[in-house]
N, C-alpha and C positions, 0 to 999 in steps of 0.2 A: 968924411961924412957922405960924400956923393956915392962912394963905393958901398957904404952901409945901406944907404937908401935904395940903390939899385939892387943890392942883394935881397933886401926886404921885399921889394916889388916882385922880383923873380920868384921868391918863395911863395908869395901870395898867389901868383899866377899858377905856379905848379900845384899848389894846394887846391886851387879852384879846379884845375884840370883833372887832378886825381880824384876830386870829389865827384866828378861827373862820369867817371869811368866804369861805373857799375852797369854794364850793358849786357843785355840778353838778346841773342840772335838765334834764328832757326827758321824752319819751314813747316808748313802744315800741309799734310797730304791725305788722300783717301786711303784708308787702311787696306782696302781690297785691290783697287786699281793702281795705287801709287801715284795718282795724278795730283798735281798741285791744286789746292783749294784757294781760289781767288776771293778776297773779301772776307775771310774768316776773322773773327774778333779775338784778339789776344789781350788779356788783362793781367797785370802783375800784382803780386801782393808781397809786402804790405803797402806799397806806394799807391796802388789803385790806378796806375797809369794804364792806358789802353791804346791799341793801334789796330790796323787791319793789314792783312797780307796783300802783297802786290801780285802782279801778273804771274810771277814764278812761285807764288806761295810763300815768299820770304817775309820775315818781320824783324824789326829791331826795336828794342825798348831800352831807354837809358834812364837811370834813376840815381838819386844822390846817396842811396844806401843799397846794400846787397838785397836782392830779391829772393824770396823763399819759394814761392809757388807761382805757377801760371794757370789761368783759367782760359780755356780755348773753346769757342763755340762757333757753329756754322749752321745755317738754316737747313733742316732735313737730316742733321747728324746728332748723335749723342754728344753732349758737351763733355769735356775732359779737364780734370784738374791734376796737375803733376808737379813734382818738385823740380827746381832748377838745379840740374846736375849735369855738368859737362857742357861744352860749347862746340859748335852750334847744336841746337836741339832739332830733332825730327819728331813732330807730333802727328800721329796717325789717328784720324777720327773715323769712327765706325758709322756708316749710314744707318739711320733710324727708320727701318722699314715700316714701323707702326705709326709714324707721325703723318698727320694729314697735310701739314704745311710744307711739303717738299717743293723744291725748285723744279720747274718743268720748262721746256723750250718749245714744245710742239704746238702749243695753243696759239702762239703769235710769232714763231720763229725767233723769239727773244726770251732770255731767261726771266722768269717771273715766278712768284709764289703760286702754288696750286690754288690757293683760296682767291686769287685774283682772276682766275680763268672761268668764264661762264659756260663751261663744257664739262661733259663727263670724261675725265682724263685720269688715267692711272699710270703710275711709274713702277716698273719692275727694277728694283735697285741692284747695285753691284753686289750687295750682301746676299740678296735672294739668288742671283745668278751663281755666286760663289758657293753657297750652301747647297743648292739643288743639284749641281753637277749634271745638268741635263744633257742627254745624248741627242735629243730632238727638241725643237723649239716648243712643241706643244706642252712639254713638261713644265715650262714656265709660263707660257701665255695662258694656259687654262687655269692659272691661279687668279686671273683677272675676272671679276664678275661680268657676266654678259658676253664672254668670249668662249668659243669652243672651236679650237683648231683640231682638225681631224688628221690623225696620223695614217697616211696611206702606205707607209713603209718606205724605208731608205730615204728619209727626209722629204718625200713627196707628201703633199698635203692638200686639203681644202679648208675652208674657213666658214664660220658662222658668227657674225657680230651684228646683232639686231636684224638678222636675216636668217632664213633657213640654211641648212647645209647645202651648198651648191657649188657650181663651177663657173658662175658668171663673174665678170670683172666688177665687183661691187665693193672691193676693199683695196685701199691704196697702201702699198708697201714702200717705205722710204728708208734711205740710209743717209743719216745726217741731213734730213730735210729734202732730199732729192729722190724722186721716184726711181726704184731699182730698174724698172723697164719702161720703155716709152709708152705713154698713154695711147690707147687705141690699138695696141698690139698685145694680144692676149696675155694677161699677167697673173692668172690665178695660182700658178705654181712658182711664183717668183722667189719664194723664200728658200728654194734650193740654193740660190746664189748668195746667201748670207754667210759671212765668216763668223761663226758662233764664237770662236776663240778670241775675237777682237772686239767684243761688245763691252761697253761700259755700263749701259743700262738700256731699257726698252720702254718707250712711252706709247700708250694705246689711247687714242681718241675714239670714243664710242659715239656713233651718230655721224651725220654728214659734216664734212670738213672742206667742202668745195670752195667756200668763200676765201680760203687761204691757199689750198693746195690744188684746186681745180678738179678735173674729171676723175671719176672712179672712187672718190672718197665718199661712198654712200653709207654703207654699214659702219664704216670707221676707217681710220688711218693708223697704221702701226709704224712707228719711227724707231729704227735701230741706230743707236748713238754709239759711235766707235770710240775706242780708247785713245786718249791723248798721251804723248810722251810723258814719262815720269820725270820729276825734277832730280831724282837720284838714280844711280845705276841699279836696274832691277832686271831679273831674268827668271823665266819659269819654264819648267818642262813637266808634263804629266802623262802617264800611261794608264789606260783602262781597257778592260775586256769584260765580255759577258758570256754567259753559258749558252747564248743563242748565236754565237759566231761573230759577234761584233768586236772590232778592235779600233782603238783611236789613240792618237798621239797629238798633244797640244804643245806648242813651243812659242816663246816670245822673248824678246830682249828690248830694253828701253833705257834711254838716258837723255840728259840735257847737258850740253856743254856751251856755256855762255848764252848766246841768244837762240841757239838752235837745239831743238829737241827732236829725237827720232824714236819711233816705235816700229817694230817689225814682229809680226806674229801670225800664226795660223794653226791649222791642224790637218792631219790626214786621217780619214776614217775609211773602214772597209767592212763589208759583210760577206761572210762565207758560210755556206751550208746552213742557212737559216731555217725558220719554221717551214717555209714553202720552198719547194724546189724551183730552181731557176730564178732566184731572187737576190743574187749577189749585187754589190755595188762598191764603187770606189769614189772618194772625193778628196781633192786637195784644194784647200782655200788658204790664201795668203794675203796679208795687208801690210803695206808700207806707208807710214805717215810721218811727215815732218812738220814741225811748228817753228816758224821763224818770228821771234819777237823783234820786229824792225825797230820799234821805239816803244815808249810807254803808252802811246796811243794807237799804234798800228801793229797788226799781226797778220802773217801770211800762213795759212794752213793748206797743205797739199797732201792728198792721200790717194792711193791706188789699191784696188782689190781685184784679185784674179781668182777665178774658180774654174776648176776642171772636174767635171762630174760625169760619171757613167753608171747606169743602173740597168739591170734586167727589169722588164715590165711584166707584171702579172695582174690579172683582173680579180674580180670578186668570185665567190663560190656560190653555187646553187644551194638551196636549203638542205638537200640530202648530204652533200659533201661537207657543208659547214657543221651540221650537228653531229656527224660521224667523225669529224676532225680528219677528214681525208684532204690533206693539204698539198697534194701533188698538183702541178700546174699543167694545163694543156698547152701553154705557150712556152716554147723552148728557145725562141730566137728573138722575141720582141725586146726592145731596149729604148732607152732615152739617154741622150748625150748632150751635155750643156758645156759650152765654153763661154765664159763671161769675163769682161774686163771693164772696170769702172775707174775713172780718174776724175778727181775734182780738185780745184784750187780756189780757196776763199781768202779774200783780202778784207779784213775788218779794220775800220778806222773810226776813232772817236775824235770828232772835231772839237767838242767841248762837252761839258756836263749835260747839255741839252740835245746834242746832235750826234748820231752814230750812223755810219753807213757800212754795209757789207755787200760785196759782189762776188759771185761764184761762177766760174767757168767749169763746165763738165763735159766729159766724153764717155760714151758707152759703146762697147762692141759686143754683140751677143749673137750666138748661133745655137739653135736647139734642133738637133737631128733626132729622129725617132722612127722606129718601126712599131707603131702603136698597136697594142692588142685590141683596142676598141674599134679599130678600122677593119678587123678581120670579119668576113662574112662567108658563110658556107655557100657553095654553089648548088643550086637546086638541081636534083636529079643525079648528082655525082657526089656521093658521101666521102670520096677520097680527095676531093679538091675544095679549095677555098680561094678567096681573093682578098687582097689587102693593099697596103701602100707603104712606101717609105718616103719620108718627107723631111724638109729642113726649112725652118723659119729663122731668118736672120735680119738684124738691123744694126745700123751704126748711128749714134746720136752725137750731135753737137749742140750745146745749150749754154744759156746764161740765165742767172737769177740775180737781180740787184734789188736791194731794199734799203730804205732810209727811215730812221726813226727820229722824231723830234719831240722833245718834252716842252710843254707850255705851262707856265706858272698859273695861268688863269684856269680856275676850276680843276687844278692838278691834272691837266689833260695831256694826252700824247697822241701823235699821229704816225702811222706806219703807211708807207707807200712803196709799191714794188712793181717790177716788171719781170717777165720771164719769156724766153723763147727756146723752143726745142725743135730742131730739124732732124728728123729720123727717117732716112730712106731705108725701106725694108724690102725684102724679097721672100717669096714663098715658092717652093718647088715640091711637087709630089709625083712619084713614079709608081705605076701599077705593078703589083706583085702577083705572081702565080704561086699559090701555096699548096703544098702537099699535106695530106691528112691521113693519119693511121686509122686502122679499124676501130681502135678504142677512142678516137676523137682527139688525139694529140696532134698538134700542128708541128710537123717534124722538120720542115725546110721550105725554102722559097726560091723563086727565080725572078729577078728583076727584069721587067719587060722594057722595050724601047719606048712604049707609049707613055706620054706624060699626062697625068690627070690634071695637074695644076702647074702653072709656071708664069708668075707675074712679078711685077715690082710696084711698090707704092711709095711715093714721096709724101711723108707725113710731116706737116708743120703745125706746131701748137704754139700760139702766142697768147699772152695774157697780161693784163694790168690789174692790180688789186690795191685796195686801201683799207685800213682799219683804224678807227678812232675810238678813244675812250676818255670819258670825263667823270669827275666826281662832283656833282652839283651840291651834294651835302656830304657831311662826314660819314664815312663807312659805306656809302653807296657808290657803286661804279657802274657806269653804263658803257656798253660796247656796241659799235655798229661797224659792219664790214661789207664790202662789195667787191666782187671780182668779175671781170669780163674775160671770157675765153673764146678764142677763135681756133678751130681745128680745120685744116684743109688737107684733103686726100687727093692725090693725082695718081690714078690707076692706069698702069700700062700692062696690058695682057699680051704675052708672047705667043699665045695659042690661037688657033682659028675658032670661029663661032661654033663649030661642030664638036668641040672638045667638052670634056666633063665640066671644066671651068671655061666657058666660052663667052663670058660677059664682055661687052665692048669697052674700049678705053673710055674713061670719063673722069671728071673731077667732081668732088663733093665738098661742100663747105658747111660747117656747123658753128653756131655761135651761141653763147649762153651767159646770162647774168646770174650770179649766185650771191644772194644777200644773206646777212646774218645780223640778228639783233639779240643782245644779251645784257644781263645785269647780274651783279653780285652784291650781296649785303653782308657786312661783317658785324656780327653781334658781339664780337670780342671773345676772348678766352677760347679761341679756336672753334667758334661756332658761327655758322653762316649759311646762306642759301644762294642759289643761282637759278636763273631761268633763261631760256634762249629759244629763238626761232631761227632755223637754218634751212638752206636748200642745197641739195646735192644733185649731181647729174652724171650720167654715164653715156658717152657717145657710142654709136655703133662701132664694134670692133672690125678690124680689117677683114677677118674671116666671115663675119656676118654680112658684110657688104658685097664681097666679091667672089665668094665660093659658090658658083652656080652658072647657069647659062644666061642669066641676066642679073644686073645689079639692082636690087630693090631700092625704093625711095624710103629711107628710114630717118627718124628723128631721134634725138637724144632722149633717154629715159630720165624723168624728173622725180625727185623725192623731196617732200616737204616734211620737216620734223619740228615737233613742239616738245619741249623738255623742261622739267622742273626738278631741282635737286637741292641737296644741302649736305653739310658736314657738321658733326657735333662731337665734342669731347666731353667726357664725364668721368666719374670715379677718380677725381683728382688728376685728371688728364692721363690716367692709365689706360683709358679705352677711347676709341674713335669709331664713329659710324659715318659711312659715306653712302648716300641714298640718292637714287634718281628714278624718275618715272618719265616715260616718253610715249609719243604717238608719231608714227611716220607713215605717210601716204605716198604710194608710188603710182605713177602714170606713164603711159607710153612704153611699157616694158616690151622688150623684143622677144618674140616667140616664133617658133616654126609652125606654120599652118599648111594644111593640105589644100591644094587648088583643085579645080574641077577636072583637070586632066590627069590627076593622080600624083603630080609632082608637089614638092614642098618648097615654101618660100618664107624667108624671114619678114615679119611684119610688126609694126607697132600695134599692140593690142593689150588690153588688160589693165586693171587697177588693183592694187594690193593695199592692205593696211597692216601695220605692225605696231603692237602695243606691248609695253613691258615695264617691269619694275626690277631694278638692279640694286644690290646692296652689298656692302663690305663692312664687317665688324672686326676690328683688331683690338686686342686687349693684352695687357701684360700685368696680371694680378700680382706677380712678384717679379723681381728683376731677372730671374733665370728662366721664366716661362712666358711664351708668347702664343696667343691663340688668334687664328684668323678664320672667319666664317664668311664666305661670299657666295652669291648666287643670283640667278635671274629667273623670274617667272614672266613668260611672254606668250603672246598669241600672234600668229601670222596667217592671214587668210586672204582669199580672193574676194574683192568687192565686185569685180567683173572679169571673167576670164573664159574664153571659148577657144578650145584647141581641137583641131581636126573634127569639128562638128559636135564636140562634147562640151556642154556648159558646166563649168566648175564654179560658177559664182556662188559665194557663201561658203565654199569648202575651205578647210584649212590647207595650207600649202604643205607639200610633201617634205619629208625629212626636216621638220621644224619642231624640235622638242619644246614642250611648254616649260619644263624646268631643267636648269643646268646649275649644279652647285659644286663648290670646292671648299673643303675645310682642312686646315692644317694646324697642328700643334707642335711647337718646337721647344726643346728643353736644352739649355746650356748651363750646366751646373757650375756654380761659383767655386765649389771646392776642387774642381778639376778644369781650369781654363784650357780652352782648345777643343773640348769635347762638345759635340752637338748630336742630338737625337731628335728625329721628327717623324711624325706619322701624318699621312694625308689621305683624305677620302674624296673621290671624284664621283659625282652622280650625274648621269644623263637620263632624263625622263623619257616617257613614251612619246611616240610620234607616228604619224601616218606614213606609209611607204609610198603612196601615190596620190596624185591630186584628186582621184575619185574617192579618197578616204575609205577604200574597201578593206584595208587591213592595217594593223598597227604593229610596230616593234616596241617592246616593253622597256627598252633602254637597259641600263646596267649600273652596277656599283663597282668601283674599283678601290682597292686599298694599296697604298705605297708606304714604304718605310725607308728611312735614310739614317745612316750613322757615319760620323766622320771624326777624326781627331788630328789636330795640328800641333806640332811642337817644333819650335826653332826653325821654321821654314819648311819642315817636312810634314806632309799631310797624307793620310790614308783614309779611304772611305769605302763603304759598301752601300749600294742602293738596291732595293728590291721593288720592282714594278709589278703590279698585279699580284699582291702577296697571297691572295686566296686562290690564284690560278683560275679565275672565272672565265668561262667561255662567253665571249661577247663579240659584237661587230661594231666597228667604229661608225659605220653607216650602212643602211639597208635600203635598197631601192626595189620597186616592183614595176616590171615592164610587161608588155603583152606576152612575151615569151617566158616569163618567170621572174624569180627574185635573184638579186645579187647581194651577197653578204661580203663586206670588207672585214675580214677577220682581224680581231684585235691582238695585241701582244700577249702571249702567255706569261706565266711567272718567269721573270727575268732577273737574274742576279748580275749586277755590274760591280766590279771591284776596281779600285784605282789607287794609284800612288803618284804623288807629285812633290816637287821641290821648288820653292821660290826663294830667290836670293835678292836681298835688298841691302844696298850699301848703308853703312852706319853714318851717323851724323858727321863724323870727321871727314867724310868724303864729299860733303855738300859743296 
């Protein structure tokens, strides 16, 4: 009897055990980047059991009966329903570029829904990066309303975000939330140092962001977010070439083994025999990243990016050569060379559901050497001679950023507090050149002289504390307040005597700034809401503005105060979304070069400017296979008070400030042929004045681009056509006392590419 009873109990136990063995396991990843999606919702049918993915994107569901389907969803991605076939499963979700409620990190350094951030922020998703196959960053950044990145050739650029096209340090460029270059050391061309092949997505904040990121975040901040290691073995290689002499190879490999994930990838690009003579370039960019999941609450992320870049330098064309398409360059030896290394290590720890801390240590080493075309000046009375300079700007940075976030149940509040310190000793050396010039005006060669124009060192220390708090006093209303205090200290050590070109005496300068922000969001429900904010941005004097001359001027930071109102609306049964913002920004203490009584020039704080604009983005998918995006900005930028070299420009519009910039794109992905994509894009840049005197205008241009690609079982081929109608246009036009300078745009360019991406199947998880 005892044996019978024991056997019965054993059978009941086994039956219960067998009854619970209907288990579904798998991982949820991004379809394009292969990154794990943390916190994705997984629900099984018919049991209706649900769970969320862990830090590695894994999930496990156990039910008392076999499960037929899984429904997987994640904020900012298209939901997916799939049958339960094979174990474990790999679920690849596609980013939904047309959704307004995407997850962003740049508005608070923490992941949050776009609708919770009271700023104008746009995210360029992994899908857009994948489909565009951009050879230069402007081809994706210009899809964002209010953004005009100017292609100056060979990945050189300038930018316009709520500002005219210009070369001042009014835009902050970040990589994973860390400035690419040291603040205060000229950064306008910093995007040369981005590894495009290692990008997961790009976030653009339009308007001042100094309350969180500090100086130079005036017109906006652009945060380039790098790829994390994939949870499964993946590798990619792609080759592309254009009819204008451009060649590029991308490569990457990624995997996670246990608690450690590794990503390695980059690209090599080269230009030979392009549109303009003496315009070749080479670039090698490489990123290595490791993610170590120490525990369920702690994660260590370390990444290093190295860039080696060399390009010939050419300037603009005068009007005669531009319109006759005479693209020969008078500069045969000018160049720019960049070597940049960035290393950062971030430790993130979750103490509990209400407290999270992250701390980042970073190191930067950067050297920019050049023989700049813009420094060449003809020698009066000797048409066969000119003068110029060869220089190098270098710095090394050691920094830390630490931030803690605390959730409070009262009024659903949270508080963020952080500190940062960046010590960046910098050096600048410029040597005089004796340049030979041919009868036709071509600069044929040079001789470096012993005489130094500039030779100094500056110890730059940037320290800051910041805090941001948000509360919800009533349901659906969120109030945000932030304040940051920055202290910048410059210690200038001149190695040259007072009689030199740069003969300013040794000195120290210190600047401090409070940058507040107030904002609110209100959620009307059904993806409809509005936001408002007031924010302050500032830009300190750059090293070259302070110390390049015979005396160091007394300068104050430039201040910008911004007022903004916007909102987002979904309609047409959530098949369409509209994002709208209006703003006014006032600038004071702008730094300009003024002529003194003795005929010399000196940088001074002078001038007030005003910037007003409306930005909009409309995205719609009338049918599943078709997506339409229409974006643009209408803005005015003018001087409220500005006197330069005795000329009063008050009331004039600022130069190179288009009133209208627009970008429209339609994409078709037919359901009857999965893997095929077709798109057409229209870029419009409106008219603008060439000079602050408003004496002449450039009418702007229209450009049309077309893209086609097809992917099948990991193999992808594509053809992109830039400037389909072969329009003659200039990316920017300036008028000076000696004439006009046209930066010629890209002619009709065909780029063809072929790529292969390998991703391990589910059995290899």
